[in-house]
C-alpha positions as CSV (number, residue, x, y, z in Angstrom):
1,M,143.7,-27.1,-217.5
2,I,145.6,-25.7,-214.0
3,R,144.7,-22.5,-213.7
4,L,145.7,-21.8,-210.5
5,V,149.9,-22.9,-208.7
6,T,149.6,-21.7,-205.4
7,F,153.2,-21.8,-203.3
8,D,154.3,-23.1,-200.2
9,F,156.6,-19.7,-198.8
10,W,159.1,-21.3,-196.5
11,D,162.1,-23.6,-199.0
12,T,159.7,-23.3,-201.6
13,L,159.5,-19.3,-202.9
14,V,162.5,-18.4,-200.9
15,T,165.1,-20.2,-198.5
16,D,167.3,-19.0,-195.1
17,S,171.1,-19.1,-194.2
18,P,171.9,-20.6,-191.8
19,E,174.0,-17.7,-190.8
20,N,170.0,-15.6,-191.0
21,L,168.9,-18.4,-189.6
22,R,171.3,-18.3,-186.6
23,A,170.6,-14.0,-186.7
24,Q,167.2,-14.0,-186.5
25,T,167.3,-16.1,-183.4
26,E,168.9,-14.3,-180.3
27,A,167.3,-15.3,-176.9
28,E,168.0,-19.2,-177.7
29,D,166.2,-20.6,-174.9
30,I,163.0,-18.3,-174.9
31,H,162.3,-19.4,-178.2
32,E,163.0,-22.7,-178.1
33,R,161.0,-23.2,-174.5
34,S,157.9,-20.4,-176.4
35,G,157.8,-23.1,-179.7
36,V,157.3,-25.7,-176.7
37,A,154.8,-23.1,-175.5
38,L,152.7,-22.9,-179.5
39,A,153.4,-25.9,-180.6
40,E,151.0,-27.4,-177.9
41,R,148.9,-25.2,-177.4
42,F,148.3,-24.2,-181.6
43,W,150.2,-26.0,-184.5
44,S,149.8,-29.5,-182.8
45,L,146.2,-28.6,-183.9
46,N,147.2,-27.0,-187.4
47,R,145.7,-23.7,-185.7
48,D,148.0,-20.1,-186.1
49,P,147.2,-17.4,-183.4
50,S,147.8,-13.6,-184.2
51,P,151.3,-12.0,-183.4
52,E,149.8,-10.7,-181.0
53,E,148.8,-13.4,-178.9
54,Q,152.3,-15.4,-180.1
55,L,154.0,-12.8,-178.5
56,R,152.3,-12.3,-175.2
57,I,153.1,-16.2,-175.1
58,V,156.6,-15.6,-175.9
59,L,156.7,-12.4,-173.5
60,D,155.3,-14.4,-170.0
61,I,157.6,-17.1,-170.5
62,G,160.6,-14.8,-170.2
63,R,158.9,-13.4,-167.0
64,V,155.1,-14.0,-166.1
65,G,152.6,-11.2,-166.0
66,V,154.7,-9.3,-168.5
67,A,152.7,-8.4,-171.3
68,A,150.4,-7.4,-169.4
69,R,152.1,-5.3,-167.6
70,L,153.2,-3.2,-171.1
71,D,150.9,0.0,-172.0
72,P,149.8,-0.6,-175.8
73,D,153.2,1.6,-177.2
74,A,155.6,-0.9,-175.5
75,F,153.8,-3.9,-176.8
76,A,153.4,-2.1,-180.6
77,A,157.5,-1.5,-180.0
78,A,157.9,-5.2,-178.6
79,L,155.6,-6.8,-181.5
80,H,157.5,-4.9,-184.5
81,G,160.9,-6.0,-182.7
82,Y,159.0,-9.3,-183.0
83,I,158.3,-10.1,-186.3
84,S,160.3,-7.9,-188.1
85,P,163.7,-9.8,-188.0
86,V,163.6,-10.6,-191.2
87,L,163.4,-7.9,-192.6
88,V,167.1,-7.2,-191.3
89,H,168.4,-10.9,-192.8
90,P,166.2,-11.5,-196.1
91,P,165.5,-15.0,-197.2
92,D,166.8,-15.4,-201.0
93,L,164.7,-16.5,-203.8
94,C,165.0,-20.4,-204.6
95,P,167.3,-21.1,-207.4
96,G,164.4,-20.7,-209.8
97,A,161.7,-19.3,-208.6
98,E,161.7,-16.1,-210.4
99,R,161.5,-17.7,-213.3
100,A,158.6,-20.0,-212.5
101,V,156.9,-17.4,-211.6
102,R,157.3,-15.6,-214.3
103,E,157.0,-18.2,-216.9
104,L,153.1,-19.1,-215.3
105,A,152.0,-16.0,-214.8
106,A,153.5,-15.2,-218.8
107,R,150.5,-18.3,-219.7
108,G,148.1,-16.8,-217.7
109,V,147.9,-19.0,-214.9
110,S,146.7,-17.0,-211.8
111,L,148.9,-18.2,-208.8
112,G,148.2,-18.1,-205.3
113,I,150.3,-19.0,-201.7
114,V,149.7,-21.3,-198.9
115,S,151.8,-21.5,-196.6
116,N,152.4,-21.8,-192.8
117,T,153.4,-18.9,-190.9
118,G,155.2,-19.3,-187.5
119,R,156.7,-16.4,-186.0
120,T,156.6,-13.8,-188.9
121,P,153.4,-13.0,-189.6
122,G,152.0,-12.5,-193.8
123,L,152.2,-9.0,-192.9
124,I,155.6,-9.9,-192.8
125,L,156.2,-12.3,-195.5
126,R,154.5,-10.6,-198.6
127,R,157.3,-7.0,-198.0
128,V,159.8,-9.8,-198.8
129,L,158.6,-10.3,-201.6
130,E,157.4,-6.8,-202.4
131,R,161.8,-6.5,-202.0
132,H,161.7,-8.8,-204.9
133,G,159.7,-7.8,-207.2
134,V,157.5,-10.7,-207.4
135,L,154.8,-9.8,-205.1
136,G,152.4,-7.9,-207.4
137,Y,152.5,-11.7,-209.4
138,F,150.5,-13.1,-206.6
139,G,146.8,-12.9,-205.8
140,A,145.0,-15.9,-203.7
141,I,147.3,-15.4,-200.9
142,S,146.6,-17.1,-197.8
143,Y,149.2,-17.0,-194.3
144,S,148.3,-19.4,-191.7
145,D,148.0,-16.3,-189.5
146,E,145.6,-14.3,-191.1
147,V,143.2,-17.0,-191.8
148,G,143.7,-19.3,-188.3
149,Y,144.4,-22.5,-190.4
150,R,147.7,-24.4,-191.0
151,K,148.4,-27.0,-193.7
152,P,147.3,-29.7,-194.1
153,E,144.0,-28.0,-192.6
154,A,141.9,-28.3,-195.3
155,K,140.7,-24.7,-194.5
156,I,143.6,-22.9,-195.8
157,F,143.6,-24.4,-198.8
158,H,139.6,-24.0,-199.5
159,V,139.9,-20.2,-198.7
160,T,142.0,-19.3,-201.0
161,L,140.2,-21.7,-203.9
162,E,137.3,-19.5,-203.0
163,R,139.4,-16.1,-203.2
164,A,141.1,-17.7,-206.4
165,G,137.5,-18.6,-208.1
166,V,138.7,-21.9,-209.5
167,R,137.6,-25.5,-208.8
168,P,140.0,-27.5,-207.0
169,D,140.4,-29.7,-210.4
170,E,141.4,-26.3,-211.7
171,A,144.4,-26.0,-208.8
172,L,148.0,-27.3,-208.3
173,H,149.6,-26.5,-205.1
174,I,153.6,-27.3,-205.4
175,G,155.6,-26.8,-201.8
176,D,158.8,-29.7,-199.7
177,N,156.4,-30.8,-196.9
178,P,154.9,-34.1,-198.1
179,D,152.0,-34.5,-195.6
180,A,151.4,-30.4,-195.1
181,D,151.8,-29.4,-199.2
182,V,151.1,-33.2,-200.3
183,V,148.4,-35.0,-198.7
184,G,147.0,-31.4,-198.1
185,A,146.2,-30.2,-201.6
186,Q,145.1,-33.2,-202.6
187,G,142.9,-33.7,-199.2
188,V,140.9,-31.1,-201.1
189,G,141.1,-32.7,-204.3
190,M,144.0,-30.4,-205.8
191,R,147.1,-32.0,-207.3
192,A,150.6,-32.0,-205.5
193,A,153.4,-30.8,-207.0
194,H,156.5,-31.8,-204.4
195,Y,159.5,-29.6,-204.0
196,T,162.0,-32.6,-203.9
197,A,165.4,-30.0,-204.3
198,G,168.1,-30.8,-201.1
199,F,168.2,-33.9,-201.3
200,R,164.7,-34.6,-200.4
201,R,163.0,-38.1,-200.4
202,P,160.4,-37.1,-203.5
203,S,156.6,-37.7,-202.2
204,A,155.5,-40.6,-203.9
205,E,151.9,-39.6,-203.9
206,A,152.8,-36.1,-205.4
207,D,151.3,-35.7,-208.6
208,L,154.4,-33.8,-209.7
209,R,158.0,-34.1,-208.6
210,I,159.6,-31.1,-209.1
211,P,163.6,-31.0,-208.5
212,D,164.4,-27.4,-210.5
213,L,161.9,-24.8,-210.1
214,A,163.0,-24.1,-213.4
215,V,160.9,-26.4,-215.2
216,L,157.8,-26.2,-213.1
217,A,156.0,-23.9,-216.0
218,D,156.1,-26.4,-218.5
219,E,156.0,-29.7,-216.0
220,V,151.8,-28.1,-214.9
221,F,151.4,-27.7,-218.9
222,R,152.1,-31.3,-219.1
223,I,149.4,-32.7,-217.0
224,A,146.3,-34.4,-218.3
225,P,143.0,-33.1,-217.2
226,R,141.4,-35.4,-215.9
227,K,138.6,-37.7,-216.0
228,L,134.9,-36.3,-215.1
229,G,134.7,-38.0,-211.6
230,G,138.3,-38.8,-211.6
């Protein structure tokens, strides 16, 4: 029986409009150049820096040495501005996400989040879910900036399973990325559901392929138990 379902955050629980993405990214040149630097130093290695480390990289790309010259109050103000645009232009819940969360919880399934964060840290993403009234449903939450590892790295999944107190074979992860979500979860022994809304090509390796989150709870309870050692 599946005792824990973990969700990816972006493009699984919530989704951004093109307008929101444009509004969140005003300094395009610095944004793109710092993205390359972050990818080369951290993300390509499935690692994640803290928000403070990210900001120092971004500031120094704009003007070398500026991060070191900021006093603590100025740096704190800059950090707030860097991590919080999503609160000004908040994403919407994906269609069917609230129903999936409520139905799974009502059936006694524990819920968690396993998600890479990019530029917006887990601290802020929790506030997004709180605004939508669903944060309280999630127990074991692992955001990559807090764990220090990114999907598909096994560590972020293991941390979540340990926090939830369940075995891998008792858990299912759902997300939109065939590699980070499907391969990553299956690599630690979890079941994996590929969320395929938006004309995504379904993963052939996924245990479930979910085009509509509204059917997730029913599909989870149709999963046959694994044979011992299987």
